[in-house]
N, C-alpha and C positions, 0 to 999 in steps of 0.2 A: 781320635775318636772322631767319627762323622756325626753332624748334627741330625738330631730326632726331627724326621719329617712330620710335620702335624696339619692335619685337617680340621678345621674349626667348623661346628655345625650349630647353628641358633637360628631361629626364625625372627629374632631381632636384630635388624642390621645395625643399630648402635651398639648392641652387645658383640656383634662380631668384629666390628670396626675397633672398639675398645680393646678387646683380646687381642686383635692382630696388633695394634700400637704397642701394647704392654710387653707381649711376649715377643716380639720381634727385637726388643733391646736384651734379650737372653742369647749369648753367644751362640749356646748349642742347640737352639730349637730353631727350624725352619719352617715357616708356615707355607704350606704347598697349595692351600686351597681354602675354600669356604663352601658351605651348602646351607639353604635356608630350611630344609626339612628332612625326613628321613629317608625318603625316596632318593632327592639328590645326594644325601650321604652316601649310599651305598654306590649309585653311579659313580661319584668323584671317588670313593674310595677304590673302585675297579681300576680308573683311570690313572689316579695319581700315585697308589699303591704306598699310603703314608705309614709311619712306624705305629703313630699313635692318632686317634680319632678323640676329639673333645667334643662331647655332644650334650646337646639339652634334653630333657624328657619330654616336654610338652610341647608338640610340633603340630603344624597342619599335615595332611596329608598321610603321614605315618609317624606314630610316636617314637622316643628314643628307646624305649623298650623294644619295641619290632625291629628298629633298625640296628639296635645292638645285637640282637640274636641272629640277623642275617648277616651284619658285618663279619660276626666272629665265626659263623658257619663257613662263609667264601673265605675269609682270610684269618684262621686261627691264630698267628704271629702277631696279628695287629692289636695293640692295646688297645681298648675302649674306656675313656675315663668321663663319667657323667659329671657334669656340671650343672645344676639345678637350682631352684628356690624351694623345691619341695625336700624339706629335711625331715620328714617324718619314716618312722621305722618301715612300714609298708613299701614305702619308694624303694627306699635301700635295700630291702630284701628283694624285691621284684626285680631291681635293676641288675643284681649280683646274681639272680636266678638267669636273668637273660644273658649273661655273660660279660658284663661289665667286669673290668680289671680293679675300677676305683671309684669313689662315689665321693664328691667335693660340692659341698654348698658354696652357693654364690655368696659373695662377702668374706668368705674365708681368708686369711692370709694369702696373698700371692705367692708367697713362697711354698705352701704346702700344694697349690697347682703346680708350680715349675716342679719341685722334686717329683711329683707324680710323673709328671710328662718326661723327665730325664731318666726314668728307671728303665 
């Protein structure tokens, strides 16, 4: 089985770096790129064709909600996993309505994230 190709999207460089470091230790996950906002996420998804986009909700230029909807419209087989600090019900509902495949709160056990990426 080939590794899941992952695009990491978060406006905080340190978060992207930590995710890259952590997830690069998992054998069947290949981080193919990063983006700092929703607009970059859409561009990078088109160029890199990832299997999974790991996406924050609150970002400049275009929110994770908008980026999720556009990515799912253009690339319906790409899984979008929301990784955010926003753990309130309205955020979860809006993310899922935007097309997100999964919703994980930052600080959750790493294995939860790895399992969602590997699906």
